[in-house]
LUMLOBA-254136 format. One record per residue (C-alpha): x, y, z; residue in three letters. Coordinates in steps of 0.5 Angstrom, whole numbers, plus 500, padded with zeros to 3 digits. Each point is the difference from the previous one (the first is absolute). Example, Ala and Ser with C-alpha at 12.3 -4.5 7.8 and 13.67 -1.06 7.14 Angstrom:
525491516ala/502507498ser/
//
This chain:
500500500met/503507498phe/498507502gly/500503492leu/497497494ser/506500496glu/502494504phe/494496497ala/501503494asp/507496500ala/498494502gly/498501508gly/493496502leu/497506503val/501507501ala/496504506tyr/502508501gly/499507498pro/499502493ser/506503497leu/496504496ala/496504505glu/507501504gly/503503494tyr/494505499arg/500502508arg/507501499ala/499505494ala/495503504thr/505502506tyr/505502495val/495505497asp/499503506lys/507500502ile/501504494leu/495505501lys/503502507gly/497495505ala/505498505lys/501492500pro/500500508ala/493503499asp/497495496leu/496494503pro/503493500ile/495495496ala/499493500gln/499496494pro/493499499thr/499495493thr/503493501phe/501495494glu/499493501leu/504496494val/499493499ile/505496495asn/496494498leu/506497495lys/504500507thr/494497504ala/500495494lys/507498500ala/500499508leu/494496499gly/496504504leu/492502499thr/498508502ile/493499502pro/495504496gln/498505506thr/507503500val/501500492leu/494505500gln/503504505arg/506501496ala/501507496glu/504495495arg/501493499val/506498495ile/498494496gln/
//
């Protein structure tokens, strides 16, 4: 199990963690505020709000595992 979806893309079984795309958008918002004159110390600390579940069925098959349908339905992405 990995914390970034890129690991599931590279052959890992399951990845669950914060969305990198959302993190990049948030970082851009902070940069924009700082470039407009905000003090970094005055900006609030934000936690991730969007998480991704990615399941690699190719890896599951290679390991002889069956992923329950209920888990597959919860996944944002399933790698065939």
